C-alpha positions, 0 to 999 in steps of 0.5 A: 446616190450610190448606184445599184449594178445589176448581177451580171453572169459572164458569157459563156461559150457552148464550145463542145462537140462542134469545136474541142480545144485541148488543154495548149490550145486553149492555153494559147486561146487565152494569151490571145484574149489576154483583156478577158478573163477567160475559164474553162468548165469540167464541161468544155464550156468558156466562160468569159469574166468583165473587169472589175470595177475599180471600185471592186479592185480596189478592193482586191489589190488590197486583200493580195498587199495582206495575203503577199504580205503573210506570205512572204513571211510565212515563206512556207507556200508560193501566192497566185492573183486572179490572171492565173488559171489553175488545171481542176482534177476534173479537167475544170480551168478556173482562177480565183482573186486569190490562190496558194500553193503550199511549197512542196506541192509546186516544187512537184510541178514540172518548169513546162506545168508552170508555164502553162496552167498548172495542173494542181488545185489550190490548197486556199482560194479567196473569191471577191465579189463585185456589185456585178456579181451573181452569188450563185455562181461564186458559191457554185465555184467555190464548191469545184473547188472543194470538190477539186481539193480545196482545204479553205475558200473563202467567198468575201461578198461585199454587198452584203457584208457576209464572208461563206467560208468553204472547207471539205466535210463540212456545212459552209460558215456564213459571217456576218459583217466579221472584222478579221477573218482566220485561215485556221490551221491552213495558213496559221497566223494569217488573219485577214483584217476586213475594214479595208475590204468593206 
């Protein structure tokens, strides 16, 4: 019998106005607490997300493997895993399970910017929902990405076997139990096989 895990929202710490961290201080804080996945909202709240379970980690590994093979073959952009943080235009510092940035945009950053939470919004992101993740929290996160410049975002909900597709200026599209999902013209030729993700 499969145990159903309760949805658990991330731990949210209200810091402002008592404590205001600069971007560099926040980066140092995250480096000192590497065992946690830490993000910062546009309003300065710090969210601490627990590590994923082993099964979700395995599915995420397969997701990154498929994406990594395409990225190495295509060579038009740079891929990133879930431990990478980016500073979005609204000031939030976010990380997704997979991110991709066009090579020319990445190359326009300074070496110093690349060493911290780079001040750039990815062109493409993927979030993989684990059994304990709150769906609304992830949907809000994908919407924030779109509002800050992401061209295409996927929210893969293993729990319900759905893929939510986010694009600028379009309603969210929901695919029910698809076998594959295409990154369209944003990542030409990348088609994710979901058989090992489900």
